[in-house]
C-alpha positions as CSV (number, residue, x, y, z in Angstrom):
1,M,0.0,-0.2,-0.1
2,E,1.1,2.9,-1.0
3,P,2.2,6.0,2.2
4,I,-1.1,7.7,4.0
5,E,0.3,11.4,4.7
6,L,-0.4,13.4,6.9
7,S,0.7,16.5,6.2
8,R,-0.3,19.1,3.4
9,W,1.8,20.2,1.0
10,E,1.2,23.0,-1.7
11,P,3.3,23.2,-5.2
12,S,6.1,26.2,-3.5
13,P,5.3,30.2,-5.6
14,E,8.8,30.6,-6.5
15,D,9.7,26.5,-8.0
16,P,5.9,24.6,-8.1
17,R,8.3,21.9,-9.0
18,R,9.1,21.9,-5.1
19,K,7.0,21.6,-2.8
20,Q,6.9,23.1,1.0
21,Y,4.0,22.2,4.2
22,A,0.9,24.0,4.4
23,G,-0.8,22.7,6.9
24,Q,-2.1,19.4,9.1
25,R,-4.4,16.9,7.7
26,T,-7.6,16.0,10.0
27,A,-7.6,13.1,11.7
28,Q,-11.3,12.4,9.6
29,E,-9.2,13.3,6.5
30,V,-6.5,10.4,7.3
31,F,-9.1,7.3,8.8
32,E,-11.7,8.2,5.5
33,E,-8.5,7.4,3.4
34,L,-8.0,4.4,4.9
35,R,-10.4,3.1,5.7
36,H,-10.9,3.3,2.1
37,R,-8.0,1.6,0.9
38,L,-8.0,-1.1,3.3
39,E,-11.5,-2.3,2.2
40,G,-10.2,-2.3,-1.1
41,M,-7.2,-4.6,-0.3
42,G,-10.2,-6.6,1.8
43,Y,-8.4,-6.5,4.7
44,L,-10.8,-4.5,7.0
45,P,-11.7,-5.5,9.9
46,D,-15.9,-7.2,9.6
47,E,-17.2,-5.7,13.1
48,Y,-16.3,-3.2,13.3
49,F,-13.7,0.2,11.8
50,L,-13.4,2.7,14.6
51,M,-12.0,6.1,15.5
52,N,-11.6,7.6,18.7
53,R,-14.0,10.2,19.3
54,D,-10.9,13.0,20.7
55,W,-9.5,12.7,17.3
56,E,-13.5,14.7,15.6
57,N,-14.1,17.9,15.0
58,G,-11.6,18.6,12.4
59,R,-8.6,18.1,15.1
60,E,-5.8,17.7,12.6
61,I,-2.8,15.2,13.2
62,P,-0.1,17.2,15.4
63,R,3.1,17.4,12.9
64,G,5.8,14.9,12.9
65,A,3.0,12.7,14.1
66,D,4.0,9.4,13.5
67,I,1.2,6.1,12.9
68,F,1.6,2.4,14.9
69,C,-1.0,-0.3,15.0
70,T,-0.8,-3.5,17.2
71,T,-3.0,-5.9,17.6
72,D,-4.2,-8.7,20.3
73,Y,-6.8,-11.0,21.2
74,G,-9.9,-9.9,23.0
75,G,-10.9,-10.8,26.7
76,S,-14.1,-12.0,25.2
77,E,-14.6,-12.6,21.2
78,G,-11.9,-11.4,18.4
79,I,-8.6,-9.8,17.9
80,Y,-8.6,-6.1,18.6
81,L,-6.4,-4.1,16.1
82,D,-5.8,-0.4,17.7
83,V,-4.0,2.5,15.9
84,S,-2.1,4.8,17.6
85,L,-0.1,8.4,16.9
86,Q,2.8,9.5,18.7
87,W,4.5,12.6,18.6
88,Y,6.9,14.5,20.9
89,E,5.2,18.4,22.6
90,N,6.8,19.9,24.8
91,D,10.2,17.8,24.7
92,R,8.0,14.6,26.3
93,T,6.6,11.7,24.2
94,V,2.4,11.7,23.8
95,T,0.4,8.6,22.1
96,R,-3.2,9.0,22.5
97,N,-5.5,6.2,20.4
98,F,-6.7,7.2,17.0
99,I,-8.2,4.0,15.5
100,T,-9.2,0.7,17.1
101,G,-10.7,-1.9,15.4
102,K,-11.6,-5.5,15.8
103,T,-12.3,-8.7,13.5
104,L,-14.6,-11.5,14.9
105,G,-12.1,-14.5,13.9
106,E,-10.4,-15.7,16.7
107,T,-7.5,-18.4,14.1
108,G,-3.9,-17.5,13.5
109,A,-5.2,-17.1,9.6
110,D,-6.9,-14.1,11.5
111,L,-4.4,-13.1,12.7
112,A,-2.1,-13.0,9.9
113,L,-5.3,-10.6,7.9
114,S,-5.1,-8.1,10.6
115,L,-1.0,-7.2,10.5
116,N,-1.1,-8.6,7.0
117,P,-1.4,-5.3,5.2
118,I,0.4,-3.9,8.4
119,S,4.5,-2.7,8.1
120,E,6.8,-1.6,10.5
121,P,6.0,1.9,12.0
122,Q,7.4,5.1,10.7
123,R,10.5,6.7,12.5
124,R,10.9,10.1,12.1
125,T,11.3,12.1,9.5
126,P,10.1,15.5,7.6
127,L,7.9,14.0,6.2
128,S,5.3,11.6,8.7
129,Y,3.3,8.5,6.5
130,A,1.3,6.0,7.7
131,V,2.3,3.2,6.1
132,F,-0.4,-0.1,5.9
C-alpha cells in the first residue's frame, strides 16, 4: 500500500516543482483514506473500524506524528487492531489512540489477516506518513 500523508503539501510559489508545507490533514481525512484503502484490499476488520472521538470535529494530526498499529486477542472474542499516533510535545513523548478495529475471527489466519497490511512503524522524518 502506498503511504498515507499526514501532512499537506502544495507547490512553492517561487518554484512550482518544489513542494512546501501547507499544514496538517485532519484526523477524519486520514481515517477515511485508511478505511477506504483497507476495504479495497479486503483487510477492513469485519466487526468494526472506528475513529476515537477525541479526533473528531476537524482535529488535525499533530505535526511530526508517527502512526503505528498493534493487535491483540480480545478478552471476549475476536482480534483487536489498535492504531495509535505518537509525537513529541514539550520534550515529552505523547501517544494517543486513533482508531480501533475488531474482527470476530480468533484463529492464527485471522491474526495474520489483521497484521498483513501493516508494515513497521514510521520513523521520524520530515514527511510523516502511515504505511499499512
